[in-house]
N, C-alpha and C positions, 0 to 999 in steps of 0.2 A: 863204867868203872873198870880200870885195869890194875891188877895187883900181881906183881911177879910175872908169871908166865900165862896167866889166864885173864880173860876179859868177860865182864858180866854187864847185863843191862836189865833194869827193872821192867816188869811187864804188868799191865793192868788191862783186863779184857772184860767188857760188859756188853750185853745184848742191847741193840738199839730199840727193839720193840718185840713183844711187850716186856719192858724192862723189869717189872716187879716179879715176873714169873721165872726169871733166870738169875743165877748167882753172879756176883762179880768175882772174877778170879784175879788174885794178885800173886805174882811170881817173878821169875827171872829167866833170862836166856844167858847161857854161859858158853864160852869157847875156851878150850884148854888144849895145848899140844900134847899128843901122845908120843910121837916120835918125829923124826924129820919130815915125814910125808903125810902124817895123819893128825887130824884135829878132832877132838871130841866136842860135839854139840849137845848141850843139855837144856831142855826146857822143863821147868818145874813150877809148881804153883799150888795154892790152897784156895778153897772157897767154902762158904757156909751155904748150904741149901736154903732157898727162900721158903716161905709158906709154913714155917714152924715145924710141928711134929709131922704133918702130912708130907712136907717137903723132904724131911729126913728119911721117911719111909720110902718115898719114891726114889730118892738118891740111892739108898741101900739096895732097892730092888732092881733098878735099871739105870737111872740117870748118871751114876758115877761112871758107868761104861761109856756112855755118850761123851762125858767130859774127857775121859782118857783117850777116846778115839779122836776127839777134836784136837787135843793137845798133840797127839801123835801126828795128825795131818799137818798141824802148824810146824812142828819140828821138821817134817819131811819137806815142806814147802821152803822153809828157811835154808835147809841143806841144799836143795836143788838150786836155789838162787845163788848161794855162795859158790857152789861147784861150777855153775854156769859163768860166774864172774871170773873164774880162774882159767877158763879155756881160751 
């Protein structure tokens, strides 16, 4: 999707195995110009922890940090590929 100066793309991410132990993340990847030389890449999303109450407690204690780290790695990987394509 492109609107005005920015471009967005929906994102859905789920584990292939064991599927029921991990959440499905739904979000988006956005690119927006900052100035003539810089573009902002944003990766954002939401998920509901699986396994009910126990899953929510695990998420609060630790797993949300794993999710944040995974999304950060994805954003860095996308940025590296985009920058590599410009060289």
